[in-house]
C-alpha positions in Angstrom: -12.7 8.9 6.8 -9.3 10.3 5.9 -7.7 7.2 4.3 -9.9 4.7 2.5 -8.2 1.6 1.2 -9.8 -0.9 -1.2 -8.9 -3.6 -3.7 -8.0 -6.5 -1.4 -9.3 -10.0 -2.1 -8.3 -13.6 -2.7 -6.0 -14.5 -5.5 -4.0 -17.5 -6.6 -0.3 -17.5 -6.4 1.2 -15.8 -9.5 -1.8 -13.6 -9.8 -2.2 -9.8 -9.5 -4.1 -7.3 -7.4 -4.3 -3.5 -7.4 -4.9 -1.7 -4.1 -6.2 1.8 -4.0 -6.2 4.4 -1.2 -8.1 7.6 -1.4 -6.9 10.2 1.0 -8.1 13.6 2.2 -6.1 16.5 0.8 -4.5 17.5 4.0 -2.9 14.1 4.3 -2.1 13.5 0.6 -0.8 16.9 -0.6 2.9 17.3 -0.3 3.4 14.3 1.9 4.8 10.8 1.6 2.3 8.1 1.0 2.9 4.4 1.4 1.7 0.9 2.0 2.4 -1.3 5.0 1.3 -4.9 5.6 0.9 -7.1 8.7 0.7 -10.9 8.5 -0.9 -12.9 11.3 1.5 -13.0 14.3 4.0 -10.6 12.7 4.8 -7.0 13.0 3.6 -4.3 10.6 6.2 -3.6 7.9 6.5 -1.0 5.3 6.1 -2.4 1.8 6.5 0.7 -0.4 6.4 4.5 -0.3 6.3 7.4 -2.7 7.1 11.0 -2.1 5.1 13.9 -3.5 7.7 14.2 -6.2 7.3 10.6 -7.2 10.4 9.0 -5.7 9.7 5.5 -4.6 11.1 3.0 -2.2 10.4 -0.7 -1.8 11.0 -3.5 0.7 13.4 -6.0 -0.7 10.8 -8.8 -0.6 8.6 -7.0 -3.1 11.1 -5.3 -5.5 10.4 -6.1 -9.1 6.9 -7.4 -8.3 5.0 -4.4 -6.7 4.7 -0.9 -8.0 3.5 2.1 -6.0 2.1 5.2 -7.8 0.1 8.2 -6.9 -2.5 10.4 -8.7 -2.1 13.8 -7.3 -5.3 15.0 -9.0 -7.3 12.3 -7.3 -5.5 12.3 -4.0 -5.1 8.5 -4.5 -2.2 6.2 -4.0 -2.0 2.7 -5.7 -0.2 -0.5 -5.2 0.0 -2.8 -8.2 1.0 -6.2 -7.0 2.1 -8.8 -9.5 3.5 -12.3 -9.2 1.8 -12.7 -5.8 3.1 -15.3 -3.4 1.4 -17.0 -0.4 3.9 -15.0 1.7 2.3 -11.8 0.6 -0.9 -12.7 2.5 -1.5 -9.9 5.0 -3.7 -7.0 5.9 -2.4 -4.1 3.8 -2.6 -0.6 5.3 -2.1 2.7 3.5 -0.6 5.6 5.3 0.4 9.2 4.8 3.1 10.9 6.8 5.5 13.7 7.2 7.7 14.8 10.1 4.7 16.0 12.1 2.1 13.3 11.6 1.5 9.7 10.5 -2.1 8.7 9.5 -3.3 5.1 8.9 -6.1 3.7 6.8 -8.3 0.9 7.9 -6.6 -1.9 6.1 -7.6 -4.3 3.3 -7.0 -8.0 3.4 -5.0 -9.7 0.7 -5.0 -13.5 0.6 -2.8 -15.4 -1.8 -3.6 -19.1 -2.1 -1.0 -21.7 -3.2 
């Protein structure tokens, strides 16, 4: 397994979850890491990304609520999700990419109840 995501679950609206994704070194080192999500019947969209240098980018829908970070010593990327809304319900996928490849993890389900 090259990308192993964890941390999904069921949470009430307004609550928080922290997703983690452990990656193999060849995917993690020096590459962009990110999180995507796919809700039922919808396309997979990028939620957040972080470069090897720590520059971040967020979808407008999660700005101010979600924070992406990476631990280069542990080859792990995190997604801290606060003030969760029912609209955040989706399968969350971690990914690592550069101009030559794009790897996906297996996904972890986040369900936000109202």
